[in-house]
C-alpha positions as CSV (number, residue, x, y, z in Angstrom):
1,M,-48.5,-43.1,-88.3
2,T,-49.3,-39.6,-89.5
3,Y,-51.3,-38.7,-86.3
4,Q,-48.9,-40.3,-84.0
5,S,-46.0,-38.3,-85.6
6,K,-48.2,-35.0,-85.4
7,N,-48.7,-35.2,-81.4
8,I,-45.3,-35.5,-81.3
9,Y,-44.3,-32.3,-83.2
10,R,-47.4,-30.3,-81.2
11,S,-45.5,-30.7,-78.0
12,G,-42.3,-29.9,-78.4
13,G,-42.2,-26.3,-77.9
14,Y,-43.2,-23.2,-76.0
15,T,-45.5,-20.5,-76.9
16,L,-44.4,-16.9,-77.6
17,V,-47.0,-16.1,-74.2
18,E,-45.4,-18.7,-72.3
19,V,-41.7,-17.8,-73.1
20,L,-42.4,-13.8,-71.8
21,V,-44.1,-15.1,-68.8
22,G,-40.9,-16.7,-68.2
23,I,-39.0,-13.7,-68.7
24,L,-41.3,-11.8,-66.3
25,I,-41.1,-14.2,-63.7
26,F,-37.2,-14.2,-63.6
27,A,-36.7,-10.6,-64.0
28,V,-38.9,-9.9,-61.1
29,G,-36.4,-12.9,-59.3
30,M,-33.5,-11.2,-60.3
31,M,-34.8,-8.1,-58.9
32,A,-36.0,-9.1,-55.6
33,L,-32.2,-10.8,-55.2
34,A,-30.4,-7.8,-56.0
35,Q,-32.5,-6.1,-53.1
36,L,-31.7,-8.5,-51.0
37,Q,-27.9,-9.0,-51.8
38,G,-28.4,-5.3,-51.2
39,N,-29.9,-5.5,-47.6
40,L,-27.5,-8.1,-46.6
41,A,-24.7,-5.9,-47.4
42,Q,-26.1,-3.1,-45.9
43,N,-26.9,-5.4,-42.5
44,S,-23.3,-6.8,-42.9
45,S,-21.5,-3.1,-43.4
46,D,-23.9,-1.9,-40.2
47,A,-22.8,-5.1,-38.0
48,N,-19.4,-4.5,-38.6
49,A,-20.1,-0.7,-37.8
50,R,-21.2,-1.6,-34.5
51,T,-18.9,-4.2,-33.8
52,V,-16.0,-1.5,-34.4
53,A,-18.2,0.9,-32.4
54,I,-18.1,-1.4,-29.3
55,N,-14.2,-2.3,-29.3
56,V,-13.8,1.6,-29.9
57,A,-16.5,2.2,-26.7
58,E,-14.3,-0.5,-24.7
59,E,-10.9,0.8,-25.7
60,V,-11.6,4.0,-24.4
61,V,-13.2,3.0,-21.3
62,E,-9.8,0.9,-20.4
63,S,-7.7,3.6,-21.5
64,V,-9.1,6.2,-19.2
65,R,-9.3,3.0,-16.7
66,S,-5.3,2.8,-16.7
67,F,-4.5,6.4,-14.7
68,A,-1.4,6.1,-13.2
69,Q,-2.0,8.9,-10.8
70,I,-5.0,10.9,-9.4
71,T,-4.2,14.5,-9.8
72,S,-3.6,16.2,-13.2
73,D,-0.3,17.4,-14.1
74,G,-0.6,17.7,-18.3
75,S,1.8,14.8,-18.9
76,T,0.8,11.7,-16.9
77,R,-2.4,10.2,-17.4
78,A,-4.8,11.0,-14.1
79,Y,-8.0,10.0,-12.7
80,N,-8.6,14.0,-12.5
81,D,-8.4,13.7,-16.3
82,I,-11.8,12.0,-16.6
83,V,-14.4,14.6,-17.9
84,D,-16.9,15.0,-20.3
85,S,-15.5,15.2,-24.1
86,T,-16.1,14.5,-27.5
87,D,-13.7,13.1,-29.9
88,T,-14.2,11.2,-33.2
89,V,-12.5,8.2,-34.4
90,T,-11.7,6.6,-37.4
91,R,-11.5,2.7,-37.6
92,A,-11.3,0.8,-41.1
93,G,-12.3,3.3,-42.9
94,Y,-15.3,4.6,-40.9
95,T,-15.6,7.6,-38.9
96,Y,-17.0,7.5,-35.5
97,S,-17.6,10.1,-33.1
98,V,-16.9,9.5,-29.1
99,V,-19.0,11.2,-26.2
100,T,-18.0,10.8,-22.8
101,D,-20.5,12.3,-20.2
102,V,-18.8,11.7,-16.7
103,T,-20.5,12.1,-13.5
104,D,-18.6,12.4,-10.2
105,Y,-19.9,10.5,-6.8
106,Y,-18.6,11.5,-3.6
107,Y,-19.2,9.2,-0.3
108,V,-21.0,10.9,2.4
109,P,-19.5,9.3,5.9
110,A,-22.4,10.7,7.6
111,S,-24.9,8.8,5.6
112,K,-23.0,6.5,4.1
113,T,-24.1,7.1,0.8
114,F,-22.7,8.5,-2.3
115,T,-23.7,11.9,-4.1
116,D,-23.1,13.5,-7.1
117,T,-22.1,17.1,-5.4
118,K,-18.9,17.3,-3.4
119,P,-19.9,17.4,0.2
120,E,-18.6,20.9,2.0
121,G,-16.3,20.5,4.6
122,S,-15.3,17.1,4.0
123,G,-12.1,17.3,3.3
124,A,-12.3,15.1,0.3
125,A,-10.4,16.7,-2.5
126,N,-11.1,14.1,-4.9
127,S,-14.5,12.1,-6.1
128,D,-14.5,8.4,-4.6
129,F,-15.5,7.2,-8.1
130,K,-16.8,8.5,-12.0
131,H,-19.8,7.1,-13.5
132,I,-19.0,6.7,-17.5
133,E,-22.0,7.2,-20.2
134,L,-19.8,6.5,-23.3
135,T,-21.7,7.0,-26.8
136,V,-20.4,6.0,-30.1
137,S,-22.2,6.9,-33.2
138,W,-21.8,7.1,-37.1
139,E,-23.8,9.3,-39.4
140,E,-25.2,8.2,-42.8
141,G,-22.1,7.4,-45.2
142,G,-19.7,7.6,-42.2
143,G,-16.9,8.5,-45.2
144,R,-17.7,4.6,-46.6
145,E,-19.7,3.2,-49.3
146,F,-20.3,-0.7,-50.4
147,R,-20.8,-2.2,-53.7
148,I,-24.3,-3.8,-54.5
149,D,-23.1,-5.3,-58.1
150,D,-21.3,-3.5,-60.6
151,T,-23.1,-0.2,-61.4
152,T,-24.6,0.2,-58.0
153,T,-23.6,1.4,-54.8
154,A,-25.1,2.6,-51.3
155,D,-24.1,4.3,-48.0
156,M,-24.0,2.9,-44.8
157,G,-26.8,3.7,-42.6
158,S,-26.3,5.6,-39.4
159,G,-26.4,4.1,-36.0
160,S,-25.2,4.3,-32.1
161,I,-24.4,2.5,-29.2
162,T,-23.8,3.4,-25.5
163,I,-22.1,1.6,-22.6
164,T,-21.8,2.8,-18.7
165,D,-19.3,2.2,-16.8
166,V,-17.6,3.1,-13.0
167,I,-14.4,3.4,-12.1
168,S,-13.3,3.9,-8.7
169,S,-10.7,6.4,-7.9
170,I,-8.7,3.3,-6.4
171,T,-8.6,0.9,-9.3
172,S,-7.3,-2.7,-8.5
173,P,-8.9,-6.3,-10.1
174,A,-10.1,-7.0,-7.0
175,T,-12.2,-4.1,-6.2
176,G,-15.3,-6.5,-6.3
177,K,-16.2,-9.2,-3.9
178,V,-17.8,-12.3,-5.4
179,I,-20.1,-14.0,-3.0
180,L,-22.6,-16.9,-4.0
181,G,-25.3,-17.9,-2.1
182,T,-26.1,-21.9,-1.6
183,G,-30.1,-21.5,-2.5
184,G,-32.8,-21.9,-0.2
185,N,-30.8,-20.3,3.2
186,D,-28.9,-17.4,4.4
187,S,-25.6,-18.7,4.4
188,M,-23.0,-18.0,1.7
189,Y,-20.1,-19.1,0.6
190,A,-17.4,-18.0,-1.7
191,P,-16.3,-20.5,-4.8
192,P,-13.1,-22.0,-3.6
193,V,-9.9,-20.1,-5.5
194,D,-6.1,-22.0,-5.9
195,Y,-3.7,-20.4,-3.8
196,S,0.2,-20.2,-4.4
197,P,2.3,-20.4,-1.2
198,G,4.9,-17.7,-0.9
199,K,8.5,-18.7,-1.3
200,N,11.0,-18.7,2.0
201,P,12.3,-17.3,3.6
202,D,11.2,-13.9,2.6
203,I,7.6,-15.3,3.7
204,V,7.0,-17.3,6.0
205,S,3.8,-19.6,6.4
206,I,2.6,-19.6,9.7
207,N,0.8,-22.8,10.5
208,L,-2.6,-21.9,12.3
209,G,-3.4,-26.0,12.6
210,E,-6.4,-27.8,10.6
211,N,-4.1,-28.0,7.9
212,K,-4.7,-23.7,7.9
213,F,-1.9,-21.4,7.6
214,K,-1.3,-17.6,7.2
215,E,1.3,-15.9,5.3
216,S,2.4,-11.8,4.6
217,T,3.9,-10.7,1.4
218,T,7.0,-8.7,1.7
219,P,5.7,-4.8,2.5
220,L,6.5,-3.2,-1.0
221,P,7.3,0.7,-0.7
222,D,6.5,3.1,-3.3
223,V,8.3,6.4,-2.9
224,I,6.5,10.0,-3.6
225,R,9.4,11.2,-4.7
226,T,7.3,15.2,-5.2
227,D,7.3,15.0,-1.2
228,E,9.6,12.0,0.0
229,L,6.9,10.6,1.1
230,V,6.1,6.6,1.4
231,E,3.2,4.3,0.5
232,T,3.9,0.6,1.8
233,R,1.6,-2.2,0.8
234,F,1.5,-5.8,1.6
235,D,-1.4,-8.6,1.9
236,V,-1.9,-11.1,4.7
237,V,-3.4,-14.2,3.2
238,T,-5.2,-17.2,5.1
239,Y,-5.2,-20.5,3.2
240,S,-5.9,-24.3,3.4
241,N,-3.5,-26.7,2.4
242,P,-4.3,-30.3,3.5
243,V,-1.4,-33.2,2.5
244,N,-1.5,-34.1,-0.8
245,S,-3.5,-31.6,-2.3
246,S,-3.1,-28.2,-3.5
247,A,-3.5,-24.9,-1.2
248,T,-7.0,-23.2,-1.6
249,F,-7.5,-19.6,-0.7
250,L,-9.6,-18.6,2.1
251,R,-8.8,-14.7,3.1
252,R,-7.0,-11.8,1.8
253,E,-6.3,-8.9,4.0
254,E,-5.0,-6.0,2.2
255,F,-3.3,-3.4,3.5
256,R,-1.6,0.0,2.6
257,A,0.7,2.3,5.2
258,V,0.9,5.8,4.1
259,S,2.7,9.0,5.7
260,C,1.1,12.4,4.5
261,E,0.9,16.1,5.4
262,C,-2.3,17.3,6.4
263,T,-4.1,20.6,7.3
264,L,-5.8,20.6,10.3
265,R,-9.5,21.4,10.2
266,L,-11.7,22.5,13.2
267,P,-15.6,21.3,12.5
268,T,-17.9,24.3,12.7
269,T,-21.2,21.8,11.7
270,D,-22.7,18.1,12.6
271,T,-21.8,17.0,8.9
272,Q,-17.8,18.0,9.5
273,G,-15.5,15.2,10.7
274,G,-14.7,11.6,9.8
275,L,-14.7,8.2,10.3
276,R,-14.0,6.0,13.4
277,P,-11.5,3.2,12.8
278,T,-12.4,0.4,10.5
279,V,-12.3,-2.8,13.0
280,W,-11.9,-6.6,12.9
281,T,-14.8,-8.4,14.4
282,G,-13.6,-12.2,13.7
283,S,-14.8,-12.6,10.3
284,D,-15.1,-9.0,8.6
285,Y,-14.1,-5.6,9.2
286,T,-16.9,-2.9,9.8
287,E,-16.8,0.4,8.2
288,G,-16.9,3.2,11.5
289,E,-19.4,5.2,11.8
290,F,-19.2,9.1,10.9
291,V,-19.1,11.5,13.7
292,S,-18.6,15.4,14.1
293,K,-14.5,16.0,15.4
294,P,-11.4,17.2,14.3
295,Y,-10.4,16.2,11.0
296,G,-8.0,17.4,8.1
297,E,-7.1,17.7,4.3
298,S,-4.4,16.6,2.1
299,A,-2.0,19.4,2.2
300,N,-0.8,19.1,-1.6
301,N,-1.8,17.1,-5.0
302,Q,1.5,15.7,-5.0
303,Q,1.1,12.3,-2.4
304,S,-0.4,9.6,-1.9
305,Q,-4.2,9.4,-3.1
306,F,-4.8,7.6,-0.1
307,C,-3.6,11.1,2.2
308,D,-7.3,12.4,1.8
309,I,-8.8,9.8,4.1
310,C,-6.1,9.2,6.2
311,C,-6.2,12.9,6.7
312,R,-9.5,13.1,7.5
313,D,-10.2,10.4,9.4
314,H,-7.0,10.0,11.6
315,H,-8.4,11.6,14.5
316,D,-10.3,11.1,17.8
317,G,-12.7,12.8,19.6
318,G,-16.6,13.5,19.0
319,I,-19.7,11.7,20.0
320,G,-21.2,8.5,18.2
321,A,-24.4,6.5,18.9
322,E,-21.8,3.1,18.6
323,D,-19.5,4.5,21.1
324,D,-19.0,2.1,24.7
325,S,-17.8,3.1,27.5
326,L,-16.7,-0.3,28.2
327,D,-14.9,-0.7,24.9
328,S,-13.6,2.8,24.3
329,G,-10.5,1.4,22.7
330,R,-12.5,0.5,19.3
331,S,-13.1,4.2,18.5
332,Q,-9.7,4.9,18.8
333,Y,-6.9,5.0,16.2
334,G,-4.2,4.5,19.1
335,P,-5.9,2.6,21.5
336,F,-3.1,1.9,23.4
337,R,-1.5,5.4,23.6
338,N,-0.7,7.5,26.9
339,E,-3.5,9.8,28.4
340,A,-0.5,12.5,27.9
341,E,-1.0,12.2,23.8
342,Y,-4.2,13.5,23.8
343,H,-5.9,17.0,24.0
344,T,-8.1,17.7,27.2
345,G,-9.7,21.0,26.2
346,S,-10.8,23.4,23.5
347,G,-12.5,22.0,20.2
348,L,-9.9,19.4,20.1
349,S,-10.5,17.7,23.5
350,G,-10.5,13.6,22.7
351,D,-8.2,13.6,19.8
352,H,-4.5,12.6,19.8
353,K,-2.0,15.3,19.4
354,H,-0.5,15.9,15.9
355,Y,2.4,18.0,15.7
356,N,5.3,19.4,12.8
357,R,8.5,21.4,12.8
358,D,9.4,24.6,12.5
359,S,12.4,26.0,11.1
360,N,14.9,24.9,13.5
361,G,13.8,21.4,13.5
362,N,12.0,21.8,17.0
363,M,8.3,19.7,17.2
364,V,5.5,22.2,17.1
365,L,2.1,21.0,18.3
366,A,-0.7,21.6,15.5
367,E,-3.6,23.2,17.6
368,A,-5.3,25.6,15.0
369,D,-7.2,25.4,12.1
370,G,-5.2,26.0,8.9
371,E,-2.1,24.7,10.9
372,I,0.3,21.6,8.8
373,Y,1.2,18.3,10.5
374,V,2.0,14.9,9.2
375,E,0.5,11.8,9.7
376,A,1.1,8.0,9.2
377,C,-1.8,5.6,8.9
378,R,-2.9,2.1,8.2
379,L,-5.2,1.4,5.9
380,V,-7.6,-1.8,4.8
381,R,-9.7,-2.6,1.9
382,K,-13.2,-2.9,3.1
383,D,-15.6,-3.8,0.1
384,G,-13.4,-2.4,-2.6
385,F,-12.4,0.9,-1.0
386,F,-9.5,1.4,1.3
387,R,-10.7,2.5,4.7
388,V,-8.7,4.0,7.7
389,A,-7.8,1.2,9.7
390,Q,-6.3,1.4,13.8
391,D,-2.8,1.2,13.6
392,M,-0.4,-1.3,14.0
393,R,1.2,-2.7,17.2
394,Q,4.3,-4.5,16.8
395,E,4.7,-6.8,19.4
396,S,8.0,-8.5,18.6
397,L,10.9,-8.1,16.3
398,N,13.6,-11.0,15.9
399,A,16.3,-11.3,13.1
400,F,18.2,-13.6,11.9
401,P,21.5,-14.8,9.7
402,A,21.2,-15.3,5.8
403,D,20.8,-19.2,6.0
404,Y,17.8,-19.5,9.2
405,L,14.5,-20.1,7.6
406,D,15.6,-21.8,4.6
407,E,15.4,-25.6,6.1
408,Q,11.7,-27.2,6.4
409,A,12.6,-27.5,10.6
410,E,13.6,-23.7,10.9
411,I,10.4,-22.8,9.7
412,D,8.4,-24.9,12.0
413,E,11.0,-23.7,14.7
414,Y,9.5,-20.1,13.8
415,S,6.0,-20.9,13.3
416,G,5.7,-22.8,16.6
417,F,7.3,-19.6,18.2
418,V,4.9,-17.1,16.9
419,T,1.6,-19.2,17.0
420,A,2.3,-19.9,20.7
421,A,3.5,-16.9,21.8
422,V,0.0,-15.4,20.2
423,R,-2.0,-18.2,21.9
424,N,-0.4,-16.9,25.3
425,Y,-0.9,-13.3,24.5
426,T,-4.9,-13.8,23.8
427,G,-4.8,-16.3,26.9
428,D,-3.6,-13.5,29.3
429,L,-6.4,-10.9,28.3
430,D,-8.8,-12.8,30.6
431,Q,-6.4,-12.0,33.4
432,T,-5.9,-8.4,32.1
433,D,-9.5,-7.9,32.0
434,G,-10.0,-8.8,35.4
435,F,-7.8,-6.1,37.2
436,A,-7.1,-3.8,34.6
437,P,-8.6,-1.8,31.5
438,Y,-7.2,-4.1,28.4
439,E,-6.3,-0.5,27.1
440,S,-4.3,0.8,29.7
441,S,-2.4,-2.6,30.8
442,P,-2.4,-5.0,27.5
443,P,-0.8,-7.9,28.9
444,G,3.3,-8.6,27.6
445,F,4.4,-10.8,24.3
446,D,6.7,-13.7,24.8
447,S,10.1,-14.0,24.0
448,P,11.4,-17.0,22.3
449,G,13.4,-18.0,25.3
450,D,9.9,-18.2,26.9
451,H,9.2,-21.2,24.3
452,S,12.7,-22.5,24.8
453,V,13.6,-21.0,21.2
454,M,17.0,-19.3,20.6
455,F,17.2,-17.7,17.2
456,P,20.6,-18.4,15.4
457,A,23.3,-15.5,16.4
458,S,20.9,-14.2,19.2
459,N,23.8,-14.8,21.7
460,P,27.1,-13.6,21.4
461,F,28.1,-16.9,22.7
462,F,26.8,-18.2,19.4
463,P,27.8,-15.9,16.6
464,T,27.2,-16.0,13.1
465,Q,30.9,-16.4,11.5
466,M,32.1,-14.0,8.4
467,S,35.7,-14.8,7.1
468,Q,37.9,-14.5,3.8
469,T,37.5,-18.3,3.4
470,G,34.2,-18.7,3.7
471,L,31.1,-16.2,4.4
472,S,32.2,-12.9,3.7
473,E,29.0,-11.1,3.1
474,Q,25.2,-12.1,4.0
475,Q,21.6,-10.5,3.8
476,L,20.8,-10.6,7.3
477,R,17.0,-10.5,7.7
478,S,14.5,-9.2,10.1
479,R,10.8,-10.2,11.3
480,G,8.2,-7.8,13.6
481,I,5.0,-9.5,14.8
482,Y,2.1,-7.0,14.9
483,V,-1.0,-7.9,16.8
484,D,-4.4,-5.3,16.3
485,Y,-6.2,-4.0,19.2
486,M,-8.9,-6.8,19.6
487,S,-12.5,-5.0,20.4
488,D,-14.6,-6.6,23.3
489,E,-17.3,-8.4,20.7
490,L,-14.1,-10.2,19.4
491,R,-12.2,-11.1,22.7
492,E,-15.2,-12.4,23.2
493,K,-15.6,-14.5,20.1
494,I,-11.9,-15.6,21.2
495,R,-12.7,-16.7,24.6
496,C,-16.0,-18.7,23.1
497,L,-13.7,-20.7,20.5
498,N,-11.2,-21.3,23.3
499,A,-14.0,-22.6,25.6
500,R,-15.9,-24.7,23.1
501,P,-16.0,-28.3,23.7
502,M,-14.1,-30.7,20.9
503,G,-17.1,-32.2,18.8
504,S,-19.2,-28.9,19.3
505,T,-21.0,-27.7,16.1
506,Y,-21.5,-24.1,18.0
507,D,-19.5,-21.5,15.8
508,C,-19.3,-18.5,18.4
509,D,-20.6,-16.2,15.6
510,V,-17.7,-17.2,13.3
511,P,-18.3,-20.1,11.0
512,E,-16.0,-22.4,9.1
513,V,-13.8,-21.7,11.8
514,S,-11.7,-24.3,13.9
515,S,-9.8,-22.4,16.7
516,A,-9.0,-19.2,18.1
517,I,-6.4,-18.3,16.6
518,E,-7.6,-18.3,13.3
519,I,-9.6,-15.2,13.9
520,I,-6.7,-13.2,16.2
521,P,-5.5,-10.3,13.9
522,F,-1.9,-11.2,14.1
523,Y,0.3,-10.8,11.7
524,D,4.5,-11.7,10.8
525,V,5.8,-9.2,8.7
526,Q,9.0,-9.0,6.6
527,L,11.0,-6.2,7.6
528,T,14.4,-6.7,6.3
529,W,14.4,-3.7,4.2
530,L,12.4,-1.3,6.4
531,S,14.6,-2.1,9.3
532,R,17.6,0.5,10.2
533,W,20.7,-1.6,10.7
534,N,23.8,-0.6,12.4
535,E,26.7,-2.0,13.8
536,S,29.2,-1.7,16.9
537,P,32.1,-1.5,16.5
538,N,31.3,1.0,13.1
539,N,31.9,0.2,9.8
540,N,35.2,-2.8,10.6
541,P,35.4,-5.5,10.8
542,V,31.7,-5.7,9.3
543,D,29.7,-3.0,7.9
544,V,26.2,-3.2,7.2
545,T,24.2,-1.6,4.5
546,N,21.4,1.2,5.1
547,Q,20.7,2.7,2.4
548,A,17.4,5.6,1.7
549,I,14.0,3.4,1.6
550,N,13.3,2.9,-2.6
551,D,10.7,1.8,-4.7
552,N,9.7,-2.3,-4.2
553,N,13.0,-2.7,-2.2
554,S,15.3,-1.9,-4.6
555,H,17.5,-0.3,-1.7
556,S,19.8,-2.6,-0.1
557,R,19.7,-2.8,3.7
558,G,20.8,-5.4,6.7
559,M,23.4,-6.8,3.8
560,A,26.6,-7.8,6.1
561,M,30.2,-7.4,4.5
562,L,33.5,-8.7,5.6
563,T,35.7,-5.1,5.8
564,E,38.7,-4.9,8.1
565,G,40.1,-7.1,10.7
566,K,39.4,-9.6,13.4
567,G,37.1,-9.3,16.3
568,S,33.2,-9.2,17.3
569,S,31.2,-7.1,15.6
570,T,27.1,-6.3,17.2
571,I,24.5,-5.6,14.6
572,S,21.3,-4.3,15.7
573,S,18.1,-3.9,13.4
574,M,16.0,-1.2,14.8
575,V,12.4,-0.2,13.5
576,H,9.3,2.1,14.8
577,T,6.4,-0.2,16.2
578,S,3.7,1.3,14.8
579,N,2.8,2.8,11.0
580,L,6.2,4.8,10.7
581,G,7.9,1.3,11.0
582,L,6.5,0.4,7.7
583,T,6.8,4.1,6.4
584,G,10.0,4.9,7.2
585,T,9.0,8.5,8.2
586,D,10.5,10.8,10.5
587,P,9.2,11.3,14.1
588,I,6.2,12.9,13.9
589,D,5.4,13.6,17.9
590,P,7.8,13.7,21.0
591,Y,7.2,9.6,21.7
592,Y,9.1,8.0,19.1
593,V,12.1,7.2,21.1
594,D,9.0,5.3,23.4
595,D,8.0,3.1,20.5
596,E,11.3,1.9,18.8
597,A,12.4,-1.5,18.9
598,Q,15.7,-3.3,18.5
599,Y,17.2,-6.7,18.3
600,N,20.6,-7.2,18.4
601,L,22.5,-10.1,16.3
602,Y,26.4,-11.2,16.7
603,A,29.1,-11.6,14.5
604,T,32.8,-13.0,14.4
605,A,34.8,-11.5,11.4
606,D,38.3,-13.1,10.3
607,D,40.0,-11.2,7.9
608,S,43.7,-10.7,7.9
609,S,44.1,-6.8,6.9
610,T,44.4,-4.2,9.6
611,P,41.4,-1.5,10.4
612,P,42.8,2.1,11.0
613,T,43.2,2.6,14.8
614,L,40.3,4.9,16.1
615,S,41.1,8.0,18.6
616,G,38.7,7.4,20.9
617,I,36.6,10.6,19.2
618,K,32.9,10.4,18.4
619,V,30.6,12.7,17.2
620,S,26.7,11.8,17.0
621,G,23.8,13.8,17.1
622,Q,20.4,13.9,15.4
623,I,19.5,14.4,11.7
624,I,16.2,16.6,11.5
625,S,14.5,18.3,8.5
626,T,12.8,21.3,9.0
627,V,11.6,21.6,5.3
628,P,7.9,19.7,4.7
629,G,8.2,17.1,2.3
630,V,11.8,16.3,2.9
631,K,12.3,13.1,4.9
632,A,15.7,13.1,7.2
633,A,15.5,9.1,7.3
634,D,16.3,9.8,3.5
635,V,19.6,11.6,4.1
636,E,22.5,9.6,4.0
637,I,26.0,10.2,5.0
638,A,30.0,9.0,4.5
639,G,33.3,10.1,6.6
640,T,36.7,10.6,5.5
641,E,39.0,9.3,8.3
642,A,36.1,9.0,10.1
643,L,34.1,5.7,10.5
644,C,30.4,6.7,9.8
645,D,27.0,5.2,10.0
646,R,23.3,6.6,10.1
647,T,21.3,5.5,13.5
648,N,17.6,4.9,13.4
649,T,17.1,9.2,13.8
650,G,20.6,10.5,13.4
651,F,24.6,9.8,12.9
652,E,27.7,8.6,14.4
653,C,31.0,9.4,13.4
654,A,34.2,7.4,15.3
655,L,37.5,9.6,14.6
656,I,40.6,7.7,13.3
657,A,43.8,8.2,15.3
658,D,46.0,10.8,13.6
659,A,43.5,12.0,11.1
660,K,45.0,15.2,9.1
661,S,41.2,16.4,8.1
662,P,38.3,14.2,9.2
663,S,35.1,15.2,7.5
664,L,31.6,13.6,7.1
665,K,29.3,14.5,3.7
666,V,26.2,14.7,3.7
667,T,24.0,13.6,0.8
668,N,20.6,13.1,-0.7
669,Y,18.4,15.9,0.5
670,T,16.4,17.3,-2.7
671,K,13.0,18.7,-3.3
672,A,12.4,19.9,-6.6
673,D,13.4,24.2,-7.2
674,K,14.4,24.4,-3.7
675,L,17.7,25.7,-2.2
676,L,18.5,23.3,0.5
677,Y,21.3,22.9,2.6
678,A,22.6,20.4,5.9
679,C,23.3,22.9,9.3
680,S,25.2,22.5,12.4
681,A,25.9,24.8,15.5
682,A,28.8,23.1,16.2
683,L,30.4,22.0,13.0
684,L,31.9,24.2,10.7
685,L,32.2,23.7,6.6
686,A,35.8,23.2,5.9
687,P,36.3,24.8,3.7
688,P,32.4,26.3,3.1
689,R,31.8,23.8,0.0
690,G,28.1,22.9,-0.1
691,H,26.8,22.3,-3.5
692,V,23.1,23.1,-4.3
693,S,21.2,22.6,-7.7
694,L,18.2,24.7,-8.4
695,N,16.3,21.2,-9.7
696,G,17.0,19.9,-6.6
697,T,19.0,17.1,-6.9
698,G,22.8,16.9,-6.0
699,N,23.0,18.6,-2.7
700,W,25.6,17.9,-0.7
701,T,27.2,19.3,2.4
702,N,30.9,18.5,3.8
703,F,31.6,19.0,7.6
704,S,34.5,19.2,8.9
705,L,35.0,16.6,12.3
706,E,38.3,18.3,13.2
707,V,37.2,18.5,17.0
708,A,39.5,17.8,20.4
709,A,37.1,16.0,22.3
710,S,33.8,13.8,21.6
711,L,30.8,15.8,20.2
712,V,26.8,15.7,20.3
713,T,25.5,17.9,17.7
714,D,22.0,17.9,15.6
715,I,22.0,18.4,11.7
716,L,19.3,20.2,10.7
717,I,18.2,20.0,6.5
718,K,17.2,23.6,5.8
719,E,15.9,26.0,3.2
720,G,17.7,28.7,2.1
721,G,20.9,28.4,4.1
722,C,22.3,28.1,7.5
């Protein structure tokens, strides 16, 4: 018993050495744990700092990307404000240094490459894109400490992150073209993208057959108020929409139409000039080659960013490696121009003529280096950049009452006419080529009657009805059908597709295409808010709105309203058939009237009130601006004791019988810091009461219309006085 008790006692404790060793081990462990905690805290702090730094860098990039204009004015965020800079940012107690290194790159048309040196004589006022290298760094401490334990603190360590990005001068969410390869061969395909077709009647889907459709978005103008010039944008979308299935996007063509003031330049070296037009090939747009030729530069920095390339490229002439004598139209911006519209001598030989207005409103030829002229261009997006395409060519203009195109049967009728007319047009190309050049003798375009189609109110015997008890106002609509120039290459593909036997697998160099109409460059475009609307007789019994073009179609045009009296009214929709029709620009050459299209609608009005009796005397003429940057097309008028209307390029007033003091008020002609007047040689101010403000707003002039007989006289917008 004693032995056992002794053993139990001896095994029940620790020696002093054991305790000391244990304490040592614990102390070492705690020290390691404290160090680990400190490292974890520091690493966590560093990771947080890097995360915040990346967020700061991304915010800076997105901030500079969201510019509203190209040139800098000191108030609005601009592309040219993106320059080298150093700044500091404080976030969550941390202080960061932000260093931005910017390199400008310019496109060299001659070599089709980019350089960080601005090419001399290129006409490029701004770079095409900027390469940004942005470094966000933080110093040791960084203005913040973190705690390891109750008594120990440490500073954040130093570090930095660097990101790079490219910012185009023409930004868009669709600047990139995503293409996926099928692998193992050269065929390519695009990922399918759902598409929501536009809403009728403003956007009409044209049936191409095989469950494929084409539609154009409504053109949206953007008025550059500083110089009264216009940039209009619209897209053309081709999509597939099988029955009982959602629509699938196939192709988008992005267009811009722009009017610009340009300065003429004559090349002195082979490196000065511009690009030939961008042309549709049936599957893509090919960028034109660079040639030495007359070119232009944007006359000021207060107009559209696209004016740089519009002024530079929209010239003909020069000699290029891709020139084809049998397909001369491919190298011209207006292939269907008359020979009289081209220069034949000097350094401008082969270029189409450009004009400006002198102080008396006369059209003056620009033919010397440094002279100013006005231009209008159509641009198309090519590989993320807009390029100058050939001029638009309207082949048909149609107009409709308010309720047409509301029903599917009406949409089918209109779509059927468009596709049938386009097919006939391209079918006639074979005959045209056999007898005369396509450029000088293009085939005619069918009218609706050629296909047994009669649109509502297109005949005076079947007018649209307007009455007090029924339809007292209605939004009329107009649409234009455009067909681009088709090169020999494209026409050969069209012929191939038309002749292809049913079931053939031969693709005619345009894979995934079912029929020729899919590759024909035609567009059905809504023109309601770009057309000039007039009625005859003026204002009574029907009046149609005709306001100056404003941003995003916020103006009113084509709204027919019942006014006073009974009887018939002829309502016309008129628009220029080329680029000017989309920009609402004043005539830029003497051939403007030759390129106007007009469509008449007929209305019958029934109003119990009695309209005023007319005297039979009319005063009419052109309205012309002699001030650069001021559009005569924007001038508005109002008559007193006279029924007055704007025409496409002028005005007309019908005087009321027994009028005591008939007058015409002219408004909406402005330019900042300019004294502007409306002047007429035949009409006198009665009394002299024209108002002009120094900031360019509120200008108006009142003309007396007290004349004994009908009179034709022009009204000129002039600076400084008459």
